[in-house]
N, C-alpha and C positions, 0 to 999 in steps of 0.2 A: 185630763181636763177634757168639762165635755161641755161644746160653743155650742149656745143656741141661737137663732137667727134671732131677732126680731124686730118689727119693718125699719126701713130704710138702714141708717147705722144703724143700730143700735143694740149689742151684741150684753148676753152674760156665759158669764164662762160661773163654773161654779167645778168648788179641787176638795177634799176631804171634809165633807158639808158646809162647805161656805163661799158666797157669792161674790164677783166682783160684775161689777155693770161698765159695760163703755158706751159713750155719746148715745141717751135716750133724748130725745130733743123733741120737732112741734112733730113729725109726720108717723112719732110710735106714739099709743094706743096705751094706756093707763094701765102701771106694770105690774104684778101682783105677788106674791112671797118672796115679798120684802126681807121678814127677820134677819135673811142667813146674810143677807150680806153686809161686807167689811168696805170695800175698796171703791170708790165711782171715779173715772179715771171718763174727763172733759177732754176734746186732742181738740177742739180751740172754738168760739163767739158768736158761728154761727145758728140761729136760732134751731136749725134740721140737726144739731147733735146736743144740747140741752134748752133743758126749761127750767121756768123754778119749778115753774107745777110740777114736776117733774121728782125735782128735788126735794122738796118739799115731802115729797111721799115717802120716799127713798130717807128720809129724814126721820121723815114720824117712824117710821116699820123700825128703825136701826140708828137710834141719838146716836150724835156723833161718829157716826162714818166718815171718815181722812173721805178727803175728795181734790181729785191731786189734774191741775190742768195750768189754759194759760194766765199769765198782768190781766188782759182782756177778761179772763170769768172769774177772772177771781172781784173782780174792781165794778162788773155789774148782777154780782151772785148772791143772796141777803146772804150763805153762808160760810163762814168759812172752807176758805179755798189756802191749799198749798200750791204754788206757785213752783213749778219746772221748766228745767233745758232741759235741750235735747245735750247727753253722755250723762243726764244727770243717773240715779240708777235707788229706790226704795223697794223698803216689803214689809204686805202689808199682809196682813193671815198666812195662809194658803197658797199667797199671791208673790213673787218678788218682779219688781217694774224695771222696764229698764225701760228711757225712752232720746226718740233718733226725732232727725230730720229738722224745726222750724219753724218750715213758712210756708204754706201753701196757695197749692197751683192757682196760677194763673187763668183769671179767670177774663178779663180783658187792660188793656193797657189805663184805660178811663178810672181802672177802682182801687184800693189802695191794700199797698201788701198787710194779713193778719200774720200772726202768731200761727204754728199751726205743730200737733206734738205727735211720728206714728209712736206707736207704743207695741215693749220684745213683754208676753211674758210667760214667766215660766222658762224664759230664756227658745222656746216650743210656736207656742202662736206672734202672728205677728200681723195690727192694722196698723196702714198710716197716715189714719186716717182722708182729709179731703189734697190731698200730696202724692210721689210715686217716689219721699224718701225712703233711701235704698241702709237697711239691719247691715250697717257696718260688721264684717269678719263673721257671720253668724249662719249657720245651717237651719234656717226655718224650716221649723218640718210643717207648719201649719200656717195659710194665708189666706187672708179676708183682704180680697182686691175691691174695687170700684167697681161697680160697673158701666153707671151713666154721674149725670151731673154739667152743669151752668161751661165744667171745665175741664172737660175731659172726651176727650181722641184718645175713638176704642183704638188703634190701634198703636196708642202710649201705654194706655195700658196691657195692651198684650207684652210692646216691650219690657213691660214692670216687673208682668209677672213670669217674662223670661230670665229677665234680672235675674228675681227670689228663687226663681227653682226650686218650689218648694217641693214640696212630699203629698203632701194636700192643697189644697186651693178651693171657696167657695168668694159667689160677686157674696159682696151689701152697697151701698148705698143710692137703690135703686128706684125710688119712686120719681123718678121724674121720667119714669121710661116704658112706652105703652107692653101691655103683653108679649105683644107682636119687639119690638123692639132688643126691651128680653134676656128671650130665649134665646135675640140672635147672636147678641153682645156676650153672651154664655157660651153657646159657641165656639165665640173665638178668644173668650181664656182660653179654654175646655183646651182649644187647639194646643194654648203656649203651657197649662199646662202641662200637657203631656210629651211634649217634646224634651221634657228633661226624665220620661217616666214618670212622669207623677201621674194623682188621679179629683178629678173636680168634682165636687158635690153640687146641686142643683137644690140646697139649702132654703124653701116658701121661710114669712116666717112665722117662726114658732118648732122649727125643725135645726135639730143639733147631728152630731158629729161631735168625733173623740181622738181627743190629741197627748 
């Protein structure tokens, strides 16, 4: 399975000639090559993780593509969205999906708590959305770990990577960081990954890793 980073939180997974998209949002440039898309996962309702424009483009290129997300996204989207919850599993094309978590990381006590989904794809790749939700009883091969956000403290992100102990890791969710901040946070997650003999990859938009 090939995993390609796009801007911010958007990910493209390719396997057996099929494509799964995760979190194409407001900080992500328009995606191309969408005819092979067989599924879309949106981890939560914030616009940096999905937009109606992205969904329209995907469904114009690949009509009928199933979308999996929270109840809030299902209510806001103009397209049919399958509402999923932690603990549920689905199969879509060449991809198996297992969902974890349940809540977005706290930004501030003045803001309401919202739903968030972590997703494990093909029992090898894990992406937590905007959370540090752990995939229980799973040996994660490849992890996409958040680098920067209003809710993120880099020490907590390091602890998350240490807890998951992936064989491969790369950073995502980084458009709020300067280049200097991005590199600094990457080095912190690199250290955390290497504590369990894993390898950290510096993936910029358009770059890929095989899992």
